[in-house]
DRENTORPA-741967 format. One record per residue (C-alpha): residue in one letter; residue number from 1; chain; x, y, z. Coordinates in steps of 0.2 Angstrom, whole numbers. Example, Ala and Ser with C-alpha at 12.3 -4.5 7.8 and 13.67 -1.06 7.14 Angstrom:
! DRENTORPA-741967
["A", 1, "A", [62, -22, 39]];
["S", 2, "A", [68, -5, 36]];
***
This chain:
! DRENTORPA-741967
["M", 1, "A", [-73, 42, -44]];
["S", 2, "A", [-67, 58, -36]];
["G", 3, "A", [-49, 64, -35]];
["G", 4, "A", [-50, 63, -17]];
["V", 5, "A", [-49, 44, -18]];
["E", 6, "A", [-32, 45, -24]];
["W", 7, "A", [-25, 56, -10]];
["A", 8, "A", [-34, 46, 3]];
["L", 9, "A", [-26, 30, -4]];
["H", 10, "A", [-9, 37, -4]];
["C", 11, "A", [-11, 44, 14]];
["C", 12, "A", [-17, 27, 20]];
["V", 13, "A", [-2, 18, 12]];
["V", 14, "A", [10, 32, 19]];
["L", 15, "A", [2, 28, 37]];
["T", 16, "A", [9, 10, 35]];
["S", 17, "A", [26, 17, 35]];
["V", 18, "A", [26, 28, 51]];
["D", 19, "A", [28, 23, 69]];
["E", 20, "A", [20, 39, 76]];
["P", 21, "A", [5, 49, 71]];
["A", 22, "A", [7, 58, 54]];
["P", 23, "A", [2, 76, 55]];
["A", 24, "A", [-10, 82, 42]];
["A", 25, "A", [1, 96, 37]];
["R", 26, "A", [16, 84, 34]];
["L", 27, "A", [5, 73, 23]];
["A", 28, "A", [-1, 87, 13]];
["Q", 29, "A", [18, 93, 11]];
["L", 30, "A", [23, 76, 6]];
["H", 31, "A", [10, 75, -8]];
["D", 32, "A", [11, 93, -13]];
["V", 33, "A", [-7, 96, -11]];
["S", 34, "A", [-17, 109, -2]];
["P", 35, "A", [-19, 106, 17]];
["S", 36, "A", [-37, 111, 17]];
["Y", 37, "A", [-41, 99, 2]];
["L", 38, "A", [-32, 85, 10]];
["A", 39, "A", [-40, 89, 27]];
["K", 40, "A", [-57, 85, 19]];
["Q", 41, "A", [-51, 68, 14]];
["L", 42, "A", [-44, 64, 31]];
["Q", 43, "A", [-60, 69, 39]];
["A", 44, "A", [-70, 57, 28]];
["L", 45, "A", [-57, 43, 32]];
["S", 46, "A", [-59, 47, 50]];
["R", 47, "A", [-78, 47, 49]];
["A", 48, "A", [-77, 30, 41]];
["D", 49, "A", [-66, 24, 56]];
["L", 50, "A", [-52, 20, 44]];
["I", 51, "A", [-40, 32, 52]];
["R", 52, "A", [-41, 42, 69]];
["S", 53, "A", [-34, 58, 75]];
["V", 54, "A", [-21, 58, 89]];
["Q", 55, "A", [-21, 74, 99]];
["G", 56, "A", [-6, 83, 107]];
["K", 57, "A", [12, 89, 102]];
["A", 58, "A", [16, 73, 93]];
["G", 59, "A", [-2, 72, 86]];
["G", 60, "A", [-8, 67, 68]];
["Y", 61, "A", [-16, 52, 60]];
["V", 62, "A", [-15, 34, 62]];
["L", 63, "A", [-24, 19, 54]];
["T", 64, "A", [-37, 12, 66]];
["R", 65, "A", [-34, -6, 61]];
["P", 66, "A", [-20, -16, 52]];
["P", 67, "A", [-18, -11, 34]];
["S", 68, "A", [-22, -29, 29]];
["E", 69, "A", [-40, -26, 36]];
["I", 70, "A", [-43, -10, 26]];
["T", 71, "A", [-48, -12, 8]];
["V", 72, "A", [-47, -1, -6]];
["L", 73, "A", [-66, -1, -7]];
["D", 74, "A", [-67, 5, 11]];
["V", 75, "A", [-57, 20, 6]];
["V", 76, "A", [-67, 23, -10]];
["E", 77, "A", [-83, 22, 0]];
["A", 78, "A", [-77, 33, 14]];
["I", 79, "A", [-73, 47, 1]];
["D", 80, "A", [-86, 45, -12]];
["G", 81, "A", [-100, 36, -2]];
["P", 82, "A", [-107, 19, -4]];
["G", 83, "A", [-119, 23, -17]];
["P", 84, "A", [-118, 16, -35]];
["A", 85, "A", [-107, 24, -47]];
["F", 86, "A", [-120, 22, -61]];
["S", 87, "A", [-138, 28, -58]];
["C", 88, "A", [-151, 23, -71]];
["T", 89, "A", [-163, 37, -74]];
["E", 90, "A", [-175, 26, -85]];
["I", 91, "A", [-171, 36, -101]];
["R", 92, "A", [-180, 23, -111]];
["Q", 93, "A", [-196, 30, -104]];
["R", 94, "A", [-193, 47, -112]];
["G", 95, "A", [-194, 55, -129]];
["P", 96, "A", [-205, 51, -145]];
["M", 97, "A", [-202, 33, -144]];
["A", 98, "A", [-204, 31, -125]];
["T", 99, "A", [-207, 14, -118]];
["P", 100, "A", [-222, 15, -106]];
["P", 101, "A", [-218, 13, -88]];
["E", 102, "A", [-229, -3, -86]];
["A", 103, "A", [-217, -11, -99]];
["C", 104, "A", [-202, -7, -89]];
["T", 105, "A", [-204, -20, -75]];
["A", 106, "A", [-185, -26, -76]];
["P", 107, "A", [-169, -16, -78]];
["C", 108, "A", [-164, -13, -96]];
["A", 109, "A", [-149, -20, -104]];
["I", 110, "A", [-138, -5, -101]];
["S", 111, "A", [-143, -4, -82]];
["R", 112, "A", [-140, -23, -81]];
["A", 113, "A", [-123, -21, -89]];
["M", 114, "A", [-118, -7, -78]];
["A", 115, "A", [-124, -16, -62]];
["N", 116, "A", [-113, -31, -67]];
["A", 117, "A", [-98, -20, -70]];
["E", 118, "A", [-100, -11, -54]];
["A", 119, "A", [-102, -28, -44]];
["Q", 120, "A", [-86, -34, -52]];
["W", 121, "A", [-77, -17, -49]];
["R", 122, "A", [-82, -17, -31]];
["A", 123, "A", [-77, -35, -29]];
["A", 124, "A", [-60, -31, -36]];
["L", 125, "A", [-57, -16, -25]];
["R", 126, "A", [-63, -26, -10]];
["A", 127, "A", [-50, -39, -14]];
["V", 128, "A", [-35, -27, -12]];
["S", 129, "A", [-30, -21, 5]];
["I", 130, "A", [-19, -6, 10]];
["A", 131, "A", [-6, -19, 15]];
["D", 132, "A", [-7, -25, -3]];
["L", 133, "A", [-4, -8, -10]];
["A", 134, "A", [10, -5, 2]];
["D", 135, "A", [18, -21, -4]];
["D", 136, "A", [16, -16, -22]];
["V", 137, "A", [24, 1, -18]];
["R", 138, "A", [39, -8, -11]];
["G", 139, "A", [39, -19, -26]];
["D", 140, "A", [38, -5, -38]];
["Y", 141, "A", [51, 7, -30]];
["G", 142, "A", [61, -5, -19]];
["P", 143, "A", [61, -10, -1]];
["G", 144, "A", [67, 7, 5]];
["A", 145, "A", [53, 17, -3]];
["L", 146, "A", [41, 17, 12]];
["A", 147, "A", [55, 16, 25]];
["G", 148, "A", [62, 32, 17]];
["I", 149, "A", [45, 41, 19]];
["G", 150, "A", [44, 35, 37]];
["A", 151, "A", [62, 42, 40]];
["W", 152, "A", [56, 59, 32]];
["F", 153, "A", [42, 60, 44]];
["K", 154, "A", [54, 57, 59]];
["A", 155, "A", [67, 69, 53]];
["E", 156, "A", [56, 83, 48]];
["G", 157, "A", [43, 81, 61]];
***
């Protein structure tokens, strides 16, 4: 999983705390990350229709739907793509003890284990919403944590 997933998830959680669009430059400043790096993640989220850009003087980004309807998996797939994390290359068909291709009619034990793990991983990420993460942030840092971020955006915007 790429590092962009972390930044994208943080941005989505932050967007739950603001009443007005959050400018990309301010999101980058808040997270102390390169604006150009963060812009790529925001563009990916926008292409996936998880956030949208609002133009104008008070422009920035907003979530496209309620945070309870955006899952962690949605964000992961927006940033890293929907493809599998593990890709079997049929290594068992290589080398001096190679298994003949005609004997490889079913996935090997390793491929099956990885596919099972991925299915469980995706199900776990699908079960957690951005709203859930925001609730966890409030639980970890207190009820004023996200409200403070929202106030920071208003005061410095």
